[in-house]
N, CA, C and O atoms as CSV, one atom per row, in Angstrom:
chain,resi,resn,atom,element,x,y,z
A,1,MET,N,N,-2.344,-15.169,0.193
A,1,MET,CA,C,-3.665,-14.991,0.739
A,1,MET,C,C,-4.291,-16.370,0.900
A,1,MET,O,O,-4.219,-17.211,0.004
A,2,ALA,N,N,-4.892,-16.580,2.034
A,2,ALA,CA,C,-5.549,-17.854,2.299
A,2,ALA,C,C,-6.948,-17.844,1.689
A,2,ALA,O,O,-7.701,-16.884,1.853
A,3,TRP,N,N,-7.276,-18.899,0.998
A,3,TRP,CA,C,-8.598,-19.010,0.395
A,3,TRP,C,C,-9.552,-19.607,1.420
A,3,TRP,O,O,-9.715,-20.823,1.516
A,4,THR,N,N,-10.170,-18.726,2.173
A,4,THR,CA,C,-11.119,-19.128,3.199
A,4,THR,C,C,-12.529,-18.835,2.710
A,4,THR,O,O,-12.718,-18.271,1.632
A,5,THR,N,N,-13.504,-19.216,3.499
A,5,THR,CA,C,-14.898,-18.943,3.139
A,5,THR,C,C,-15.178,-17.442,3.009
A,5,THR,O,O,-15.830,-17.040,2.044
A,6,PRO,N,N,-14.713,-16.594,3.940
A,6,PRO,CA,C,-14.942,-15.156,3.747
A,6,PRO,C,C,-14.284,-14.611,2.487
A,6,PRO,O,O,-14.848,-13.738,1.827
A,7,THR,N,N,-13.099,-15.111,2.142
A,7,THR,CA,C,-12.431,-14.665,0.924
A,7,THR,C,C,-13.232,-15.055,-0.305
A,7,THR,O,O,-13.399,-14.255,-1.226
A,8,ALA,N,N,-13.727,-16.284,-0.318
A,8,ALA,CA,C,-14.546,-16.739,-1.442
A,8,ALA,C,C,-15.833,-15.927,-1.537
A,8,ALA,O,O,-16.271,-15.581,-2.634
A,9,PHE,N,N,-16.436,-15.625,-0.398
A,9,PHE,CA,C,-17.657,-14.810,-0.388
A,9,PHE,C,C,-17.384,-13.412,-0.933
A,9,PHE,O,O,-18.179,-12.874,-1.703
A,10,PHE,N,N,-16.259,-12.829,-0.532
A,10,PHE,CA,C,-15.902,-11.484,-0.978
A,10,PHE,C,C,-15.741,-11.422,-2.495
A,10,PHE,O,O,-16.322,-10.560,-3.153
A,11,PHE,N,N,-14.948,-12.344,-3.044
A,11,PHE,CA,C,-14.723,-12.329,-4.491
A,11,PHE,C,C,-15.981,-12.729,-5.261
A,11,PHE,O,O,-16.200,-12.243,-6.370
A,12,SER,N,N,-16.801,-13.598,-4.696
A,12,SER,CA,C,-18.069,-13.952,-5.341
A,12,SER,C,C,-19.013,-12.761,-5.367
A,12,SER,O,O,-19.708,-12.537,-6.358
A,13,ALA,N,N,-19.040,-11.997,-4.281
A,13,ALA,CA,C,-19.903,-10.813,-4.225
A,13,ALA,C,C,-19.481,-9.777,-5.260
A,13,ALA,O,O,-20.333,-9.177,-5.915
A,14,ILE,N,N,-18.179,-9.560,-5.416
A,14,ILE,CA,C,-17.706,-8.607,-6.426
A,14,ILE,C,C,-18.026,-9.121,-7.825
A,14,ILE,O,O,-18.434,-8.349,-8.693
A,15,GLY,N,N,-17.844,-10.419,-8.047
A,15,GLY,CA,C,-18.181,-10.996,-9.352
A,15,GLY,C,C,-19.654,-10.871,-9.671
A,15,GLY,O,O,-20.019,-10.553,-10.803
A,16,LEU,N,N,-20.512,-11.119,-8.681
A,16,LEU,CA,C,-21.951,-10.973,-8.898
A,16,LEU,C,C,-22.336,-9.517,-9.139
A,16,LEU,O,O,-23.223,-9.230,-9.943
A,17,ALA,N,N,-21.670,-8.603,-8.444
A,17,ALA,CA,C,-21.947,-7.176,-8.666
A,17,ALA,C,C,-21.549,-6.764,-10.079
A,17,ALA,O,O,-22.275,-6.015,-10.734
A,18,LEU,N,N,-20.402,-7.247,-10.553
A,18,LEU,CA,C,-19.986,-6.940,-11.926
A,18,LEU,C,C,-20.937,-7.555,-12.946
A,18,LEU,O,O,-21.246,-6.935,-13.964
A,19,LEU,N,N,-21.400,-8.766,-12.676
A,19,LEU,CA,C,-22.373,-9.398,-13.560
A,19,LEU,C,C,-23.678,-8.604,-13.581
A,19,LEU,O,O,-24.271,-8.393,-14.639
A,20,GLY,N,N,-24.113,-8.169,-12.406
A,20,GLY,CA,C,-25.325,-7.343,-12.329
A,20,GLY,C,C,-25.174,-6.023,-13.058
A,20,GLY,O,O,-26.098,-5.580,-13.740
A,21,LEU,N,N,-24.013,-5.389,-12.920
A,21,LEU,CA,C,-23.772,-4.139,-13.640
A,21,LEU,C,C,-23.736,-4.358,-15.149
A,21,LEU,O,O,-24.178,-3.499,-15.912
A,22,THR,N,N,-23.216,-5.495,-15.579
A,22,THR,CA,C,-23.193,-5.807,-17.010
A,22,THR,C,C,-24.597,-5.987,-17.552
A,22,THR,O,O,-24.930,-5.456,-18.611
A,23,VAL,N,N,-25.420,-6.733,-16.834
A,23,VAL,CA,C,-26.813,-6.942,-17.252
A,23,VAL,C,C,-27.555,-5.610,-17.261
A,23,VAL,O,O,-28.300,-5.318,-18.196
A,24,LEU,N,N,-27.353,-4.809,-16.226
A,24,LEU,CA,C,-28.013,-3.505,-16.159
A,24,LEU,C,C,-27.565,-2.590,-17.301
A,24,LEU,O,O,-28.365,-1.824,-17.837
A,25,GLU,N,N,-26.295,-2.672,-17.667
A,25,GLU,CA,C,-25.786,-1.861,-18.783
A,25,GLU,C,C,-26.406,-2.294,-20.102
A,25,GLU,O,O,-26.682,-1.456,-20.960
A,26,ILE,N,N,-26.628,-3.584,-20.274
A,26,ILE,CA,C,-27.259,-4.077,-21.502
A,26,ILE,C,C,-28.720,-3.640,-21.559
A,26,ILE,O,O,-29.209,-3.210,-22.603
A,27,LEU,N,N,-29.407,-3.755,-20.427
A,27,LEU,CA,C,-30.833,-3.412,-20.404
A,27,LEU,C,C,-31.074,-1.907,-20.415
A,27,LEU,O,O,-31.972,-1.425,-21.105
A,28,ARG,N,N,-30.280,-1.172,-19.658
A,28,ARG,CA,C,-30.436,0.283,-19.559
A,28,ARG,C,C,-29.070,0.936,-19.660
A,28,ARG,O,O,-28.428,1.178,-18.638
A,29,PRO,N,N,-28.608,1.228,-20.879
A,29,PRO,CA,C,-27.279,1.838,-21.031
A,29,PRO,C,C,-27.167,3.141,-20.244
A,29,PRO,O,O,-28.113,3.924,-20.165
A,30,THR,N,N,-26.013,3.346,-19.680
A,30,THR,CA,C,-25.793,4.529,-18.855
A,30,THR,C,C,-25.172,5.649,-19.672
A,30,THR,O,O,-24.511,5.418,-20.684
A,31,ALA,N,N,-25.397,6.842,-19.215
A,31,ALA,CA,C,-24.777,8.020,-19.819
A,31,ALA,C,C,-23.898,8.670,-18.757
A,31,ALA,O,O,-24.117,8.490,-17.559
A,32,ARG,N,N,-22.923,9.412,-19.201
A,32,ARG,CA,C,-22.084,10.121,-18.234
A,32,ARG,C,C,-22.923,11.198,-17.550
A,32,ARG,O,O,-23.601,11.990,-18.205
A,33,VAL,N,N,-22.861,11.208,-16.234
A,33,VAL,CA,C,-23.576,12.225,-15.460
A,33,VAL,C,C,-22.583,12.913,-14.539
A,33,VAL,O,O,-21.516,12.379,-14.235
A,34,ARG,N,N,-22.946,14.077,-14.114
A,34,ARG,CA,C,-22.098,14.844,-13.203
A,34,ARG,C,C,-22.848,15.020,-11.894
A,34,ARG,O,O,-23.884,15.681,-11.832
A,35,GLY,N,N,-22.301,14.414,-10.853
A,35,GLY,CA,C,-22.871,14.541,-9.519
A,35,GLY,C,C,-21.943,15.371,-8.649
A,35,GLY,O,O,-21.429,16.401,-9.086
A,36,PHE,N,N,-21.727,14.923,-7.412
A,36,PHE,CA,C,-20.847,15.682,-6.525
A,36,PHE,C,C,-19.362,15.399,-6.785
A,36,PHE,O,O,-18.504,16.110,-6.262
A,37,LEU,N,N,-19.050,14.380,-7.579
A,37,LEU,CA,C,-17.662,14.145,-7.952
A,37,LEU,C,C,-17.215,15.211,-8.955
A,37,LEU,O,O,-18.042,15.730,-9.704
A,38,PRO,N,N,-15.934,15.542,-8.983
A,38,PRO,CA,C,-15.482,16.635,-9.857
A,38,PRO,C,C,-15.333,16.243,-11.327
A,38,PRO,O,O,-14.643,16.923,-12.086
A,39,MET,N,N,-15.977,15.155,-11.722
A,39,MET,CA,C,-15.890,14.713,-13.116
A,39,MET,C,C,-17.173,13.990,-13.484
A,39,MET,O,O,-17.895,13.512,-12.609
A,40,ALA,N,N,-17.454,13.910,-14.758
A,40,ALA,CA,C,-18.610,13.153,-15.227
A,40,ALA,C,C,-18.258,11.670,-15.166
A,40,ALA,O,O,-17.182,11.270,-15.610
A,41,THR,N,N,-19.157,10.853,-14.620
A,41,THR,CA,C,-18.871,9.433,-14.438
A,41,THR,C,C,-20.037,8.588,-14.933
A,41,THR,O,O,-21.173,9.052,-15.031
A,42,THR,N,N,-19.722,7.342,-15.241
A,42,THR,CA,C,-20.749,6.360,-15.569
A,42,THR,C,C,-20.985,5.486,-14.345
A,42,THR,O,O,-20.302,5.623,-13.330
A,43,ARG,N,N,-21.940,4.604,-14.449
A,43,ARG,CA,C,-22.259,3.682,-13.358
A,43,ARG,C,C,-21.039,2.826,-13.001
A,43,ARG,O,O,-20.748,2.618,-11.823
A,44,GLY,N,N,-20.341,2.342,-13.999
A,44,GLY,CA,C,-19.153,1.525,-13.767
A,44,GLY,C,C,-18.021,2.312,-13.118
A,44,GLY,O,O,-17.306,1.783,-12.267
A,45,ASP,N,N,-17.854,3.570,-13.513
A,45,ASP,CA,C,-16.844,4.428,-12.891
A,45,ASP,C,C,-17.122,4.589,-11.402
A,45,ASP,O,O,-16.218,4.463,-10.576
A,46,ARG,N,N,-18.378,4.867,-11.066
A,46,ARG,CA,C,-18.741,5.062,-9.668
A,46,ARG,C,C,-18.572,3.778,-8.862
A,46,ARG,O,O,-18.192,3.830,-7.693
A,47,PHE,N,N,-18.852,2.616,-9.480
A,47,PHE,CA,C,-18.640,1.344,-8.796
A,47,PHE,C,C,-17.151,1.130,-8.520
A,47,PHE,O,O,-16.779,0.721,-7.420
A,48,PHE,N,N,-16.309,1.398,-9.497
A,48,PHE,CA,C,-14.868,1.254,-9.320
A,48,PHE,C,C,-14.357,2.201,-8.232
A,48,PHE,O,O,-13.552,1.800,-7.392
A,49,ILE,N,N,-14.814,3.440,-8.243
A,49,ILE,CA,C,-14.402,4.404,-7.224
A,49,ILE,C,C,-14.864,3.947,-5.847
A,49,ILE,O,O,-14.141,4.116,-4.865
A,50,SER,N,N,-16.062,3.371,-5.762
A,50,SER,CA,C,-16.548,2.894,-4.461
A,50,SER,C,C,-15.721,1.710,-3.956
A,50,SER,O,O,-15.500,1.598,-2.751
A,51,LEU,N,N,-15.257,0.821,-4.847
A,51,LEU,CA,C,-14.384,-0.273,-4.428
A,51,LEU,C,C,-13.045,0.248,-3.918
A,51,LEU,O,O,-12.546,-0.216,-2.892
A,52,LEU,N,N,-12.461,1.213,-4.633
A,52,LEU,CA,C,-11.203,1.805,-4.172
A,52,LEU,C,C,-11.394,2.532,-2.841
A,52,LEU,O,O,-10.554,2.437,-1.946
A,53,SER,N,N,-12.495,3.250,-2.721
A,53,SER,CA,C,-12.774,3.963,-1.477
A,53,SER,C,C,-12.939,2.999,-0.316
A,53,SER,O,O,-12.459,3.267,0.786
A,54,ALA,N,N,-13.613,1.877,-0.551
A,54,ALA,CA,C,-13.798,0.888,0.512
A,54,ALA,C,C,-12.451,0.335,0.973
A,54,ALA,O,O,-12.244,0.122,2.167
A,55,ALA,N,N,-11.549,0.105,0.047
A,55,ALA,CA,C,-10.220,-0.379,0.421
A,55,ALA,C,C,-9.494,0.650,1.286
A,55,ALA,O,O,-8.881,0.293,2.293
A,56,PHE,N,N,-9.559,1.914,0.903
A,56,PHE,CA,C,-8.879,2.947,1.680
A,56,PHE,C,C,-9.539,3.159,3.037
A,56,PHE,O,O,-8.846,3.382,4.029
A,57,ILE,N,N,-10.862,3.094,3.097
A,57,ILE,CA,C,-11.563,3.220,4.381
A,57,ILE,C,C,-11.123,2.105,5.320
A,57,ILE,O,O,-10.860,2.351,6.497
A,58,HIS,N,N,-11.042,0.890,4.810
A,58,HIS,CA,C,-10.626,-0.235,5.644
A,58,HIS,C,C,-9.162,-0.110,6.073
A,58,HIS,O,O,-8.826,-0.405,7.220
A,59,LEU,N,N,-8.302,0.321,5.169
A,59,LEU,CA,C,-6.893,0.498,5.537
A,59,LEU,C,C,-6.724,1.594,6.587
A,59,LEU,O,O,-5.950,1.430,7.530
A,60,LEU,N,N,-7.430,2.698,6.436
A,60,LEU,CA,C,-7.383,3.756,7.450
A,60,LEU,C,C,-7.895,3.250,8.788
A,60,LEU,O,O,-7.319,3.544,9.835
A,61,TRP,N,N,-8.983,2.485,8.748
A,61,TRP,CA,C,-9.548,1.951,9.979
A,61,TRP,C,C,-8.541,1.033,10.673
A,61,TRP,O,O,-8.344,1.125,11.885
A,62,LEU,N,N,-7.906,0.152,9.904
A,62,LEU,CA,C,-6.915,-0.747,10.486
A,62,LEU,C,C,-5.718,0.009,11.048
A,62,LEU,O,O,-5.138,-0.402,12.053
A,63,GLY,N,N,-5.351,1.102,10.411
A,63,GLY,CA,C,-4.205,1.873,10.864
A,63,GLY,C,C,-4.476,2.761,12.056
A,63,GLY,O,O,-3.564,3.053,12.830
A,64,LEU,N,N,-5.716,3.197,12.219
A,64,LEU,CA,C,-6.019,4.179,13.255
A,64,LEU,C,C,-6.794,3.633,14.441
A,64,LEU,O,O,-6.756,4.224,15.521
A,65,VAL,N,N,-7.495,2.520,14.266
A,65,VAL,CA,C,-8.386,2.009,15.315
A,65,VAL,C,C,-8.033,0.555,15.597
A,65,VAL,O,O,-7.669,-0.189,14.687
A,66,ASP,N,N,-8.140,0.158,16.844
A,66,ASP,CA,C,-7.850,-1.226,17.214
A,66,ASP,C,C,-9.091,-2.108,17.217
A,66,ASP,O,O,-9.007,-3.273,17.607
A,67,GLY,N,N,-10.220,-1.597,16.800
A,67,GLY,CA,C,-11.461,-2.361,16.826
A,67,GLY,C,C,-11.635,-3.248,15.603
A,67,GLY,O,O,-10.765,-3.326,14.736
A,68,GLY,N,N,-12.778,-3.910,15.558
A,68,GLY,CA,C,-13.106,-4.769,14.432
A,68,GLY,C,C,-13.448,-3.961,13.196
A,68,GLY,O,O,-13.515,-2.733,13.235
A,69,LEU,N,N,-13.662,-4.667,12.104
A,69,LEU,CA,C,-13.897,-4.012,10.818
A,69,LEU,C,C,-15.374,-3.803,10.491
A,69,LEU,O,O,-15.696,-3.313,9.409
A,70,LEU,N,N,-16.269,-4.162,11.395
A,70,LEU,CA,C,-17.696,-4.031,11.089
A,70,LEU,C,C,-18.092,-2.574,10.845
A,70,LEU,O,O,-18.865,-2.285,9.932
A,71,ILE,N,N,-17.573,-1.672,11.646
A,71,ILE,CA,C,-17.915,-0.248,11.467
A,71,ILE,C,C,-17.326,0.270,10.154
A,71,ILE,O,O,-17.978,1.043,9.452
A,72,ALA,N,N,-16.114,-0.141,9.815
A,72,ALA,CA,C,-15.508,0.277,8.548
A,72,ALA,C,C,-16.300,-0.298,7.374
A,72,ALA,O,O,-16.472,0.376,6.358
A,73,SER,N,N,-16.776,-1.518,7.499
A,73,SER,CA,C,-17.578,-2.117,6.427
A,73,SER,C,C,-18.907,-1.383,6.265
A,73,SER,O,O,-19.358,-1.153,5.143
A,74,CYS,N,N,-19.528,-1.019,7.373
A,74,CYS,CA,C,-20.787,-0.260,7.296
A,74,CYS,C,C,-20.552,1.122,6.681
A,74,CYS,O,O,-21.350,1.589,5.868
A,75,ALA,N,N,-19.462,1.764,7.071
A,75,ALA,CA,C,-19.137,3.073,6.492
A,75,ALA,C,C,-18.859,2.948,5.003
A,75,ALA,O,O,-19.263,3.811,4.224
A,76,SER,N,N,-18.178,1.891,4.600
A,76,SER,CA,C,-17.893,1.671,3.182
A,76,SER,C,C,-19.167,1.414,2.392
A,76,SER,O,O,-19.322,1.923,1.282
A,77,ALA,N,N,-20.079,0.629,2.954
A,77,ALA,CA,C,-21.347,0.347,2.273
A,77,ALA,C,C,-22.182,1.618,2.140
A,77,ALA,O,O,-22.797,1.855,1.100
A,78,LEU,N,N,-22.203,2.432,3.191
A,78,LEU,CA,C,-22.948,3.697,3.132
A,78,LEU,C,C,-22.327,4.637,2.092
A,78,LEU,O,O,-23.045,5.254,1.306
A,79,TRP,N,N,-21.006,4.744,2.087
A,79,TRP,CA,C,-20.316,5.576,1.103
A,79,TRP,C,C,-20.593,5.086,-0.314
A,79,TRP,O,O,-20.831,5.892,-1.214
A,80,ALA,N,N,-20.563,3.767,-0.518
A,80,ALA,CA,C,-20.823,3.210,-1.852
A,80,ALA,C,C,-22.246,3.525,-2.299
A,80,ALA,O,O,-22.469,3.871,-3.459
A,81,ALA,N,N,-23.203,3.410,-1.395
A,81,ALA,CA,C,-24.595,3.729,-1.744
A,81,ALA,C,C,-24.745,5.200,-2.115
A,81,ALA,O,O,-25.412,5.528,-3.096
A,82,LEU,N,N,-24.131,6.085,-1.340
A,82,LEU,CA,C,-24.193,7.513,-1.666
A,82,LEU,C,C,-23.497,7.808,-2.993
A,82,LEU,O,O,-23.991,8.593,-3.801
A,83,LEU,N,N,-22.371,7.186,-3.204
A,83,LEU,CA,C,-21.606,7.420,-4.432
A,83,LEU,C,C,-22.343,6.903,-5.657
A,83,LEU,O,O,-22.371,7.568,-6.693
A,84,MET,N,N,-22.937,5.727,-5.547
A,84,MET,CA,C,-23.661,5.172,-6.687
A,84,MET,C,C,-24.917,5.992,-6.999
A,84,MET,O,O,-25.306,6.107,-8.161
A,85,ARG,N,N,-25.538,6.549,-5.994
A,85,ARG,CA,C,-26.779,7.312,-6.208
A,85,ARG,C,C,-26.519,8.747,-6.671
A,85,ARG,O,O,-27.107,9.201,-7.653
A,86,TRP,N,N,-25.638,9.460,-5.962
A,86,TRP,CA,C,-25.472,10.888,-6.237
A,86,TRP,C,C,-24.082,11.268,-6.704
A,86,TRP,O,O,-23.805,12.454,-6.882
A,87,GLY,N,N,-23.198,10.306,-6.908
A,87,GLY,CA,C,-21.822,10.616,-7.290
A,87,GLY,C,C,-21.717,11.008,-8.706
A,87,GLY,O,O,-20.622,11.301,-9.186
């Protein structure tokens, strides 16, 4: 993998999100909740599921569509927001 500016931005964003989740967990500990997912999850579980989902959304987009990744990124961000809120 080439270490380019977008790659550095991507890994920095994930690192900052994990740092933010850690601070939020210290300030406001989470409890397992049951949303539309078929299991009780914590905030960290939903974040991990949203990262995996974003990877699969992007892979499906690359496999099925010849366009750019902006629409897949927007769909992934929307899915992550829904998952973090109501998942």
